[in-house]
N, CA, C and O of each residue as an XYZ file, in Angstrom:
784
protein
N      -0.371    -12.053    -30.644
C      -0.146    -11.473    -29.328
C      -1.458    -11.470    -28.550
O      -2.533    -11.236    -29.102
N      -1.336    -11.734    -27.261
C      -2.511    -11.692    -26.395
C      -2.335    -10.589    -25.359
O      -1.213    -10.220    -25.009
N      -3.455    -10.073    -24.877
C      -3.419     -9.099    -23.787
C      -3.565     -9.843    -22.472
O      -4.339    -10.794    -22.365
N      -2.821     -9.403    -21.480
C      -2.875    -10.030    -20.159
C      -3.145     -8.957    -19.113
O      -2.399     -7.985    -18.991
N      -4.216     -9.149    -18.367
C      -4.506     -8.274    -17.232
C      -3.952     -8.964    -15.993
O      -4.399    -10.050    -15.624
N      -2.987     -8.331    -15.363
C      -2.361     -8.897    -14.167
C      -3.241     -8.594    -12.958
O      -3.320     -7.452    -12.504
N      -3.897     -9.627    -12.448
C      -4.841     -9.448    -11.341
C      -4.492    -10.376    -10.181
O      -5.374    -10.911     -9.509
N      -3.210    -10.555     -9.961
C      -2.790    -11.494     -8.922
C      -2.298    -10.841     -7.653
O      -1.759    -11.518     -6.778
N      -2.474     -9.521     -7.534
C      -1.969     -8.812     -6.359
C      -2.630     -9.256     -5.071
O      -3.737     -9.794     -5.073
N      -1.931     -9.021     -3.968
C      -2.422     -9.472     -2.664
C      -3.280     -8.433     -1.950
O      -3.862     -8.736     -0.908
N      -3.372     -7.218     -2.483
C      -4.193     -6.168     -1.873
C      -3.845     -5.935     -0.403
O      -4.742     -5.749      0.420
N      -2.576     -5.942     -0.071
C      -2.169     -5.783      1.326
C      -2.539     -4.423      1.897
O      -2.847     -4.303      3.083
N      -2.509     -3.389      1.045
C      -2.779     -2.032      1.534
C      -4.194     -1.575      1.227
O      -4.526     -0.401      1.392
N      -5.026     -2.506      0.782
C      -6.364     -2.115      0.361
C      -7.371     -3.121      0.897
O      -7.107     -4.324      0.880
N      -8.532     -2.649      1.379
C      -9.477     -3.555      2.042
C     -10.251     -4.493      1.113
O     -10.823     -5.478      1.581
N     -10.281     -4.210     -0.189
C     -11.003     -5.063     -1.145
C     -10.150     -5.252     -2.393
O      -9.113     -4.609     -2.551
N     -10.596     -6.141     -3.277
C      -9.878     -6.368     -4.526
C      -9.943     -5.107     -5.387
O     -11.028     -4.650     -5.747
N      -8.783     -4.551     -5.715
C      -8.726     -3.244     -6.381
C      -9.315     -3.238     -7.784
O      -9.895     -2.236     -8.201
N      -9.180     -4.324     -8.512
C      -9.673     -4.282     -9.892
C     -11.192     -4.377     -9.968
O     -11.770     -4.191    -11.039
N     -11.846     -4.665     -8.840
C     -13.305     -4.698     -8.824
C     -13.905     -3.386     -8.320
O     -15.125     -3.253     -8.225
N     -13.047     -2.421     -7.999
C     -13.522     -1.090     -7.603
C     -14.175     -0.402     -8.791
O     -13.921     -0.744     -9.946
N     -15.016      0.569     -8.488
C     -15.673      1.314     -9.562
C     -15.127      2.729     -9.648
O     -14.921      3.398     -8.636
N     -14.896      3.170    -10.878
C     -14.539      4.555    -11.173
C     -15.508      5.018    -12.250
O     -15.667      4.359    -13.277
N     -16.147      6.141    -12.012
C     -17.187      6.638    -12.922
C     -18.262      5.578    -13.163
O     -18.768      5.437    -14.276
N     -18.603      4.838    -12.109
C     -19.692      3.873    -12.183
C     -19.353      2.539    -12.812
O     -20.233      1.690    -12.953
N     -18.092      2.328    -13.198
C     -17.708      1.062    -13.837
C     -16.515      0.454    -13.135
O     -15.617      1.162    -12.679
N     -16.513     -0.867    -13.051
C     -15.382     -1.555    -12.431
C     -14.120     -1.324    -13.257
O     -14.163     -1.293    -14.487
N     -13.000     -1.163    -12.563
C     -11.723     -0.912    -13.230
C     -11.430     -2.005    -14.252
O     -11.043     -1.707    -15.382
N     -11.608     -3.255    -13.870
C     -11.283     -4.348    -14.792
C     -12.197     -4.334    -16.012
O     -11.760     -4.687    -17.108
N     -13.447     -3.936    -15.846
C     -14.368     -3.878    -16.984
C     -13.965     -2.781    -17.960
O     -14.059     -2.959    -19.175
N     -13.517     -1.650    -17.430
C     -13.021     -0.567    -18.291
C     -11.838     -1.066    -19.120
O     -11.752     -0.817    -20.322
N     -10.919     -1.783    -18.440
C      -9.723     -2.269    -19.122
C     -10.055     -3.334    -20.167
O      -9.493     -3.328    -21.263
N     -10.964     -4.246    -19.829
C     -11.361     -5.286    -20.787
C     -11.976     -4.653    -22.030
O     -11.667     -5.047    -23.154
N     -12.843     -3.676    -21.822
C     -13.502     -3.027    -22.960
C     -12.484     -2.374    -23.887
O     -12.568     -2.520    -25.106
N     -11.525     -1.657    -23.313
C     -10.539     -0.994    -24.161
C      -9.619     -2.008    -24.844
O      -9.355     -1.899    -26.041
N      -9.137     -2.984    -24.094
C      -8.219     -3.966    -24.676
C      -8.881     -4.778    -25.784
O      -8.212     -5.193    -26.730
N     -10.186     -5.006    -25.675
C     -10.880     -5.804    -26.698
C     -10.919     -5.099    -28.055
O     -11.219     -5.733    -29.067
N     -10.624     -3.813    -28.090
C     -10.543     -3.095    -29.364
C      -9.262     -3.441    -30.120
O      -9.185     -3.265    -31.336
N      -8.262     -3.933    -29.398
C      -6.948     -4.173    -29.994
C      -6.521     -5.639    -29.988
O      -5.596     -6.023    -30.705
N      -7.196     -6.456    -29.178
C      -6.784     -7.853    -29.035
C      -7.981     -8.785    -29.185
O      -9.064     -8.514    -28.666
N      -7.771     -9.884    -29.902
C      -8.821    -10.896    -30.036
C      -8.884    -11.781    -28.798
O      -9.912    -12.390    -28.504
N      -7.777    -11.841    -28.088
C      -7.708    -12.730    -26.922
C      -7.176    -11.954    -25.722
O      -6.124    -11.319    -25.788
N      -7.924    -12.019    -24.627
C      -7.527    -11.375    -23.374
C      -7.495    -12.446    -22.295
O      -8.432    -13.233    -22.155
N      -6.421    -12.466    -21.544
C      -6.246    -13.428    -20.451
C      -6.155    -12.649    -19.143
O      -5.516    -11.599    -19.080
N      -6.792    -13.166    -18.109
C      -6.632    -12.590    -16.776
C      -5.701    -13.506    -15.994
O      -5.979    -14.693    -15.820
N      -4.599    -12.945    -15.528
C      -3.649    -13.684    -14.702
C      -4.067    -13.508    -13.248
O      -3.998    -12.406    -12.702
N      -4.502    -14.603    -12.625
C      -5.032    -14.503    -11.264
C      -4.929    -15.833    -10.535
O      -4.945    -16.897    -11.154
N      -4.825    -15.761     -9.231
C      -4.904    -16.955     -8.391
C      -6.252    -17.027     -7.678
O      -6.463    -17.875     -6.810
N      -7.158    -16.132     -8.054
C      -8.515    -16.110     -7.503
C      -9.527    -16.135     -8.651
O     -10.241    -15.155     -8.863
N      -9.594    -17.234     -9.384
C     -10.426    -17.262    -10.593
C     -11.905    -17.013    -10.346
O     -12.602    -16.499    -11.221
N     -12.391    -17.372     -9.164
C     -13.816    -17.202     -8.874
C     -14.269    -15.748     -8.984
O     -15.450    -15.483     -9.208
N     -13.347    -14.813     -8.828
C     -13.700    -13.392     -8.923
C     -13.947    -12.945    -10.361
O     -14.556    -11.901    -10.592
N     -13.476    -13.736    -11.329
C     -13.478    -13.282    -12.721
C     -14.248    -14.186    -13.682
O     -14.232    -13.945    -14.889
N     -14.922    -15.219    -13.176
C     -15.689    -16.108    -14.054
C     -16.685    -15.331    -14.903
O     -16.914    -15.669    -16.064
N     -17.277    -14.289    -14.324
C     -18.339    -13.534    -15.005
C     -17.885    -12.912    -16.324
O     -18.714    -12.605    -17.180
N     -16.564    -12.722    -16.496
C     -16.073    -12.053    -17.703
C     -15.849    -13.011    -18.871
O     -15.586    -12.579    -19.994
N     -15.954    -14.297    -18.607
C     -15.841    -15.321    -19.656
C     -14.561    -15.179    -20.479
O     -14.565    -15.319    -21.702
N     -13.482    -14.902    -19.780
C     -12.164    -14.825    -20.403
C     -11.308    -15.968    -19.869
O     -11.619    -16.559    -18.835
N     -10.238    -16.267    -20.579
C      -9.320    -17.294    -20.099
C      -8.636    -16.800    -18.830
O      -8.178    -15.659    -18.764
N      -8.573    -17.667    -17.829
C      -7.936    -17.345    -16.557
C      -6.716    -18.241    -16.393
O      -6.790    -19.450    -16.612
N      -5.601    -17.643    -16.008
C      -4.359    -18.405    -15.846
C      -3.785    -18.113    -14.469
O      -3.569    -16.957    -14.105
N      -3.540    -19.175    -13.706
C      -2.938    -19.029    -12.380
C      -1.426    -19.136    -12.449
O      -0.866    -19.547    -13.465
N      -0.776    -18.763    -11.366
C       0.686    -18.826    -11.301
C       1.162    -20.275    -11.364
O       0.624    -21.144    -10.678
N       2.170    -20.528    -12.187
C       2.734    -21.876    -12.279
C       3.890    -22.070    -11.298
O       4.359    -23.190    -11.096
N       4.341    -20.987    -10.699
C       5.356    -21.053     -9.650
C       4.779    -20.431     -8.386
O       3.984    -19.494     -8.458
N       5.170    -20.943     -7.250
C       4.674    -20.415     -5.982
C       5.544    -19.237     -5.528
O       6.136    -19.246     -4.449
N       5.595    -18.227     -6.400
C       6.395    -17.030     -6.137
C       5.511    -15.838     -6.475
O       5.052    -15.712     -7.611
N       5.268    -14.972     -5.516
C       4.363    -13.844     -5.710
C       5.000    -12.742     -6.546
O       6.213    -12.538     -6.511
N       4.158    -12.036     -7.297
C       4.618    -10.873     -8.040
C       4.193    -10.910     -9.494
O       3.864    -11.972    -10.023
N       4.199     -9.746    -10.146
C       3.748     -9.668    -11.536
C       4.603    -10.472    -12.512
O       4.097    -10.951    -13.527
N       5.897    -10.626    -12.214
C       6.741    -11.390    -13.123
C       6.264    -12.838    -13.221
O       6.339    -13.445    -14.290
N       5.779    -13.389    -12.120
C       5.271    -14.762    -12.137
C       4.027    -14.861    -13.014
O       3.852    -15.842    -13.738
N       3.164    -13.852    -12.952
C       1.979    -13.845    -13.805
C       2.343    -13.792    -15.277
O       1.765    -14.510    -16.093
N       3.299    -12.943    -15.615
C       3.753    -12.834    -17.008
C       4.367    -14.161    -17.460
O       4.056    -14.668    -18.538
N       5.233    -14.707    -16.625
C       5.891    -15.977    -16.946
C       4.865    -17.093    -17.153
O       5.001    -17.901    -18.072
N       3.852    -17.136    -16.310
C       2.843    -18.198    -16.394
C       2.094    -18.157    -17.720
O       1.804    -19.204    -18.299
N       1.778    -16.958    -18.206
C       1.074    -16.847    -19.487
C       2.028    -17.138    -20.648
O       1.635    -17.785    -21.619
N       3.267    -16.671    -20.561
C       4.236    -16.964    -21.623
C       4.489    -18.466    -21.754
O       4.928    -18.933    -22.805
N       4.217    -19.212    -20.704
C       4.398    -20.663    -20.729
C       3.315    -21.395    -21.508
O       3.479    -22.574    -21.825
N       2.222    -20.728    -21.821
C       1.170    -21.381    -22.597
C       1.715    -21.700    -23.987
O       2.383    -20.860    -24.589
N       1.444    -22.896    -24.508
C       2.051    -23.298    -25.787
C       1.652    -22.444    -26.983
O       2.410    -22.346    -27.948
N       0.480    -21.827    -26.936
C       0.010    -21.055    -28.089
C       0.211    -19.553    -27.927
O      -0.412    -18.765    -28.639
N       1.067    -19.151    -27.006
C       1.341    -17.725    -26.777
C       2.785    -17.423    -27.161
O       3.714    -18.057    -26.662
N       2.965    -16.444    -28.057
C       4.321    -16.071    -28.476
C       4.764    -14.738    -27.877
O       5.958    -14.490    -27.710
N       3.792    -13.884    -27.556
C       4.107    -12.600    -26.929
C       2.862    -12.094    -26.214
O       1.737    -12.468    -26.544
N       3.093    -11.229    -25.220
C       1.980    -10.718    -24.415
C       2.110     -9.214    -24.220
O       3.206     -8.681    -24.052
N       0.966     -8.550    -24.247
C       0.890     -7.163    -23.787
C       0.321     -7.241    -22.380
O      -0.770     -7.776    -22.184
N       1.047     -6.714    -21.392
C       0.584     -6.815    -20.009
C       0.200     -5.450    -19.459
O       0.766     -4.415    -19.810
N      -0.789     -5.506    -18.578
C      -1.301     -4.293    -17.948
C      -1.809     -4.675    -16.569
O      -2.536     -5.658    -16.428
N      -1.438     -3.913    -15.554
C      -1.874     -4.218    -14.189
C      -3.339     -3.849    -13.996
O      -3.799     -2.816    -14.482
N      -4.059     -4.698    -13.287
C      -5.505     -4.498    -13.143
C      -5.861     -3.281    -12.301
O      -6.981     -2.779    -12.385
N      -4.923     -2.801    -11.490
C      -5.247     -1.646    -10.643
C      -4.798     -0.325    -11.270
O      -4.658      0.686    -10.582
N      -4.578     -0.350    -12.572
C      -4.248      0.859    -13.327
C      -5.472      1.189    -14.188
O      -5.639      0.617    -15.264
N      -6.318      2.096    -13.729
C      -7.636      2.278    -14.360
C      -7.677      3.131    -15.620
O      -8.728      3.237    -16.252
N      -6.560      3.739    -15.998
C      -6.620      4.709    -17.092
C      -5.782      4.290    -18.291
O      -5.005      5.084    -18.822
N      -5.939      3.059    -18.711
C      -5.214      2.567    -19.880
C      -5.498      3.487    -21.070
O      -6.625      3.940    -21.270
N      -4.461      3.749    -21.846
C      -4.563      4.689    -22.964
C      -4.497      3.912    -24.279
O      -3.457      3.357    -24.631
N      -5.603      3.881    -24.988
C      -5.670      3.128    -26.235
C      -4.684      3.598    -27.286
O      -4.156      2.786    -28.045
N      -4.427      4.899    -27.342
C      -3.475      5.419    -28.327
C      -2.061      4.908    -28.045
O      -1.299      4.617    -28.967
N      -1.725      4.805    -26.764
C      -0.406      4.288    -26.407
C      -0.318      2.790    -26.697
O       0.711      2.308    -27.170
N      -1.381      2.064    -26.418
C      -1.409      0.630    -26.743
C      -1.199      0.443    -28.242
O      -0.380     -0.377    -28.659
N      -1.933      1.197    -29.049
C      -1.813      1.075    -30.511
C      -0.411      1.450    -30.982
O       0.151      0.790    -31.856
N       0.151      2.507    -30.404
C       1.513      2.914    -30.761
C       2.480      1.753    -30.531
O       3.338      1.473    -31.369
N       2.334      1.092    -29.405
C       3.225     -0.018    -29.074
C       3.020     -1.194    -30.028
O       3.988     -1.777    -30.518
N       1.777     -1.536    -30.287
C       1.493     -2.661    -31.182
C       2.015     -2.400    -32.589
O       2.531     -3.309    -33.241
N       1.885     -1.169    -33.058
C       2.345     -0.821    -34.404
C       3.862     -0.926    -34.545
O       4.369     -1.110    -35.652
N       4.585     -0.812    -33.441
C       6.049     -0.807    -33.498
C       6.689     -2.089    -32.978
O       7.909     -2.247    -33.042
N       5.880     -2.993    -32.469
C       6.431     -4.239    -31.939
C       7.011     -5.082    -33.064
O       6.444     -5.169    -34.153
N       8.141     -5.694    -32.784
C       8.802     -6.573    -33.747
C       9.383     -7.761    -32.996
O       9.764     -7.648    -31.831
N       9.445     -8.893    -33.671
C       9.994    -10.111    -33.068
C      11.472     -9.960    -32.703
O      12.013    -10.785    -31.967
N      12.125     -8.918    -33.209
C      13.543     -8.743    -32.883
C      13.752     -8.297    -31.434
O      14.869     -8.365    -30.923
N      12.688     -7.842    -30.771
C      12.793     -7.389    -29.383
C      12.349     -8.476    -28.413
O      11.553     -9.353    -28.749
N      12.888     -8.391    -27.201
C      12.419     -9.244    -26.103
C      11.306     -8.548    -25.331
O      10.367     -9.180    -24.846
N      11.438     -7.227    -25.230
C      10.545     -6.438    -24.376
C      10.334     -5.066    -25.011
O      11.212     -4.543    -25.697
N       9.153     -4.494    -24.771
C       8.903     -3.099    -25.132
C       8.202     -2.437    -23.949
O       7.170     -2.919    -23.482
N       8.766     -1.332    -23.470
C       8.136     -0.606    -22.364
C       8.245      0.896    -22.591
O       9.245      1.378    -23.124
N       7.212      1.635    -22.184
C       7.307      3.090    -22.224
C       8.129      3.605    -21.046
O       8.253      2.942    -20.017
N       8.682      4.791    -21.219
C       9.423      5.449    -20.141
C       8.666      6.712    -19.761
O       8.278      7.503    -20.621
N       8.459      6.891    -18.452
C       7.780      8.093    -17.969
C       8.490      8.593    -16.722
O       8.806      7.812    -15.824
N       8.740      9.895    -16.669
C       9.507     10.501    -15.568
C      10.849      9.794    -15.363
O      11.316      9.622    -14.237
N      11.452      9.393    -16.479
C      12.767      8.771    -16.434
C      12.781      7.323    -15.995
O      13.851      6.741    -15.816
N      11.605      6.727    -15.819
C      11.521      5.361    -15.293
C      10.764      4.459    -16.270
O       9.669      4.813    -16.707
N      11.332      3.293    -16.622
C      10.585      2.333    -17.440
C       9.317      1.888    -16.709
O       9.308      1.772    -15.484
N       8.256      1.643    -17.465
C       6.963      1.250    -16.897
C       6.647     -0.193    -17.318
O       5.906     -0.406    -18.277
N       7.200     -1.174    -16.611
C       7.089     -2.570    -17.056
C       5.704     -3.188    -16.909
O       5.454     -4.259    -17.463
N       4.799     -2.547    -16.179
C       3.445     -3.091    -16.061
C       2.521     -2.544    -17.141
O       1.299     -2.655    -17.048
N       3.122     -1.954    -18.160
C       2.413     -1.497    -19.357
C       3.334     -1.847    -20.524
O       3.773     -0.970    -21.268
N       3.620     -3.143    -20.672
C       4.653     -3.537    -21.621
C       4.311     -4.753    -22.449
O       3.296     -5.419    -22.242
N       5.196     -5.021    -23.397
C       5.087     -6.208    -24.245
C       6.298     -7.094    -23.958
O       7.430     -6.619    -23.866
N       6.031     -8.397    -23.819
C       7.076     -9.367    -23.510
C       6.994    -10.535    -24.489
O       5.910    -11.033    -24.792
N       8.152    -10.962    -24.975
C       8.229    -12.076    -25.914
C       8.480    -13.385    -25.171
O       9.084    -13.404    -24.099
N       8.009    -14.468    -25.759
C       8.241    -15.794    -25.184
C       9.734    -16.111    -25.104
O      10.142    -16.970    -24.323
N      10.548    -15.428    -25.902
C      11.989    -15.695    -25.912
C      12.635    -15.484    -24.548
O      13.722    -16.003    -24.294
N      11.983    -14.734    -23.672
C      12.577    -14.462    -22.356
C      12.020    -15.365    -21.259
O      12.411    -15.233    -20.099
N      11.121    -16.274    -21.601
C      10.468    -17.100    -20.574
C      11.473    -17.908    -19.753
O      11.362    -17.981    -18.530
N      12.438    -18.503    -20.416
C      13.405    -19.339    -19.692
C      14.253    -18.508    -18.728
O      14.462    -18.904    -17.582
N      14.738    -17.360    -19.195
C      15.549    -16.521    -18.303
C      14.686    -15.917    -17.195
O      15.178    -15.656    -16.097
N      13.401    -15.696    -17.481
C      12.485    -15.194    -16.459
C      12.298    -16.239    -15.359
O      12.266    -15.907    -14.174
N      12.176    -17.496    -15.760
C      12.046    -18.571    -14.773
C      13.284    -18.645    -13.880
O      13.170    -18.761    -12.660
N      14.461    -18.578    -14.493
C      15.705    -18.623    -13.715
C      15.775    -17.453    -12.741
O      16.188    -17.609    -11.592
N      15.370    -16.297    -13.211
C      15.380    -15.096    -12.383
C      14.446    -15.262    -11.182
O      14.818    -14.957    -10.049
N      13.243    -15.743    -11.439
C      12.274    -15.946    -10.362
C      12.781    -16.953     -9.338
O      12.604    -16.768     -8.134
N      13.406    -18.008     -9.817
C      13.873    -19.054     -8.906
C      15.072    -18.616     -8.073
O      15.411    -19.257     -7.079
N      15.715    -17.515     -8.484
C      16.802    -16.968     -7.665
C      16.310    -15.778     -6.845
O      17.102    -14.996     -6.319
N      14.982    -15.657     -6.747
C      14.324    -14.648     -5.899
C      14.485    -13.216     -6.388
O      14.347    -12.281     -5.600
N      14.774    -13.028     -7.662
C      14.815    -11.683     -8.230
C      13.466    -11.435     -8.895
O      13.137    -12.072     -9.895
N      12.685    -10.510     -8.342
C      11.333    -10.304     -8.861
C      11.112     -8.927     -9.467
O       9.991     -8.608     -9.863
N      12.143     -8.109     -9.550
C      11.998     -6.770    -10.123
C      12.030     -6.848    -11.646
O      13.025     -7.266    -12.238
N      10.936     -6.443    -12.265
C      10.890     -6.439    -13.728
C      11.885     -5.448    -14.313
O      12.517     -5.731    -15.330
N      12.028     -4.288    -13.678
C      12.971     -3.283    -14.194
C      14.393     -3.833    -14.228
O      15.122     -3.617    -15.196
N      14.785     -4.537    -13.182
C      16.135     -5.118    -13.172
C      16.232     -6.273    -14.160
O      17.248     -6.437    -14.836
N      15.179     -7.068    -14.242
C      15.191     -8.227    -15.135
C      15.416     -7.827    -16.590
O      16.183     -8.479    -17.299
N      14.760     -6.772    -17.038
C      14.841     -6.423    -18.463
C      16.125     -5.689    -18.844
O      16.376     -5.460    -20.028
N      16.935     -5.321    -17.863
C      18.114     -4.495    -18.143
C      19.065     -5.113    -19.171
O      19.674     -4.387    -19.957
N      19.200     -6.434    -19.175
C      20.132     -7.057    -20.121
C      19.416     -7.725    -21.300
O      19.993     -8.556    -22.001
N      18.154     -7.349    -21.505
C      17.382     -7.898    -22.621
C      17.369     -6.899    -23.783
O      17.770     -5.745    -23.633
N      16.903     -7.368    -24.936
C      16.740     -6.472    -26.087
C      15.425     -5.716    -25.890
O      14.344     -6.225    -26.188
N      15.546     -4.502    -25.385
C      14.363     -3.729    -25.007
C      14.176     -2.545    -25.942
O      15.119     -1.812    -26.239
N      12.954     -2.373    -26.394
C      12.566     -1.166    -27.115
C      11.947     -0.252    -26.063
O      10.819     -0.469    -25.620
N      12.699      0.768    -25.674
C      12.182      1.758    -24.730
C      11.497      2.866    -25.523
O      12.128      3.515    -26.358
N      10.225      3.082    -25.269
C       9.518      4.186    -25.921
C       9.888      5.448    -25.161
O       9.564      5.593    -23.982
N      10.567      6.359    -25.844
C      11.114      7.503    -25.117
C      10.022      8.410    -24.567
O       8.891      8.446    -25.052
N      10.410      9.125    -23.552
C       9.460      9.925    -22.780
C       8.769     11.006    -23.602
O       7.598     11.306    -23.371
N       9.476     11.588    -24.549
C       8.850     12.620    -25.385
C       7.666     12.047    -26.153
O       6.609     12.671    -26.246
N       7.857     10.858    -26.698
C       6.769     10.201    -27.431
C       5.625      9.877    -26.482
O       4.462     10.138    -26.789
N       5.962      9.306    -25.325
C       4.928      8.935    -24.353
C       4.118     10.160    -23.944
O       2.890     10.105    -23.890
N       4.806     11.269    -23.655
C       4.098     12.477    -23.215
C       3.295     13.118    -24.338
O       2.331     13.837    -24.077
N       3.679     12.867    -25.581
C       2.878     13.393    -26.692
C       1.548     12.643    -26.801
O       0.587     13.148    -27.383
N       1.505     11.441    -26.238
C       0.287     10.628    -26.251
C      -0.472     10.755    -24.930
O      -1.700     10.834    -24.914
N       0.269     10.774    -23.831
C      -0.317     10.775    -22.486
C       0.502     11.735    -21.622
O       1.379     11.316    -20.866
N       0.203     13.015    -21.748
C       1.017     14.073    -21.141
C       1.267     13.871    -19.652
O       2.394     14.033    -19.185
N       0.229     13.520    -18.909
C       0.348     13.405    -17.454
C       0.680     11.993    -16.978
O       0.788     11.756    -15.775
N       0.841     11.066    -17.900
C       1.162      9.695    -17.508
C       0.036      8.996    -16.774
O       0.281      8.152    -15.911
N      -1.204      9.344    -17.113
C      -2.342      8.725    -16.417
C      -2.371      7.210    -16.594
O      -2.840      6.489    -15.714
N      -1.871      6.729    -17.727
C      -1.878      5.283    -17.972
C      -1.061      4.526    -16.936
O      -1.260      3.325    -16.748
N      -0.139      5.214    -16.259
C       0.756      4.545    -15.316
C       0.347      4.740    -13.860
O       1.034      4.280    -12.949
N      -0.768      5.419    -13.648
C      -1.265      5.614    -12.280
C      -1.924      4.328    -11.815
O      -2.722      3.727    -12.535
N      -1.582      3.916    -10.608
C      -2.274      2.755    -10.055
C      -2.881      3.100     -8.700
O      -2.509      4.081     -8.056
N      -3.812      2.272     -8.297
C      -4.518      2.476     -7.033
C      -3.819      1.628     -5.981
O      -3.912      0.401     -5.999
N      -3.122      2.285     -5.069
C      -2.416      1.554     -4.024
C      -3.138      1.562     -2.688
O      -3.078      0.591     -1.934
N      -3.821      2.665     -2.399
C      -4.439      2.820     -1.086
C      -5.867      3.331     -1.236
O      -6.282      3.753     -2.315
N      -6.601      3.284     -0.141
C      -7.960      3.811     -0.136
C      -7.950      5.299     -0.461
O      -8.865      5.801     -1.114
N      -6.927      5.998     -0.012
C      -6.808      7.426     -0.302
C      -6.673      7.662     -1.814
O      -7.274      8.588     -2.357
N      -5.883      6.820     -2.483
C      -5.744      6.923     -3.938
C      -7.107      6.776     -4.606
O      -7.467      7.542     -5.501
N      -7.847      5.784     -4.155
C      -9.156      5.517     -4.756
C     -10.112      6.673     -4.516
O     -10.851      7.076     -5.415
N     -10.095      7.201     -3.306
C     -11.013      8.289     -2.973
C     -10.721      9.546     -3.787
O     -11.619     10.352     -4.030
N      -9.488      9.712     -4.200
C      -9.147     10.845     -5.063
C      -9.678     10.639     -6.477
O      -9.750     11.583     -7.264
N     -10.046      9.415     -6.793
C     -10.616      9.124     -8.113
C      -9.576      8.936     -9.184
O      -9.597      7.939     -9.906
N      -8.663      9.881     -9.298
C      -7.595      9.724    -10.286
C      -6.244      9.773     -9.589
O      -5.215     10.000    -10.224
N      -6.258      9.560     -8.291
C      -5.020      9.638     -7.518
C      -4.125      8.454     -7.764
O      -4.334      7.677     -8.696
N      -3.144      8.326     -6.935
C      -2.223      7.213     -7.062
C      -0.837      7.693     -7.373
O      -0.571      8.891     -7.468
N       0.029      6.747     -7.527
C       1.423      7.053     -7.806
C       1.808      6.409     -9.121
O       1.165      5.462     -9.574
N       2.851      6.923     -9.725
C       3.372      6.274    -10.916
C       3.825      4.877    -10.496
O       4.483      4.710     -9.470
N       3.472      3.895    -11.286
C       3.720      2.500    -10.929
C       5.188      2.147    -11.134
O       5.655      2.044    -12.268
N       5.901      1.966    -10.053
C       7.309      1.584    -10.119
C       7.443      0.161     -9.612
O       7.035     -0.139     -8.491
N       8.007     -0.713    -10.418
C       8.152     -2.116    -10.010
C       9.614     -2.404     -9.769
O       9.972     -3.528     -9.415
């Protein structure tokens, strides 16, 4: 399994690239790379702006379809011949929780297509594991203009990590907070629960 940092967002509501922002003196993407490197030998950045990430010396993968959204980034990495499954995390989510990542990795099995935690009654697909087995149906979905990950996974074999377990690891759901606006960033830990 490889870790994938989804860094292909358009930053429409933000004046600069969100994953290059600093929190507690460190860039969000650097915090995420450091934590993910404890659990994964291989980390890929999914981006259409590779020049921003050369400094990290990680594999960079661009979208293979001209369709915007995180599902395209996931699909593009699943298309790599040597990738069988991916753990994905959005680059503008600065508070990745290592205990939750480990919990997911310890319970992942090839019998599932997807694994996602549930928080506040909502699946969190930008903090999930996806199997290559869904790549073909993901492509069909994208080509019919359906880009919602939550809707896409509804008919798949999904391991939903129930909310009680998630809250026992991350009570406030900080792992699912993302930076959407300048106001979110200025709050430091602000933001909204990431709903896709």
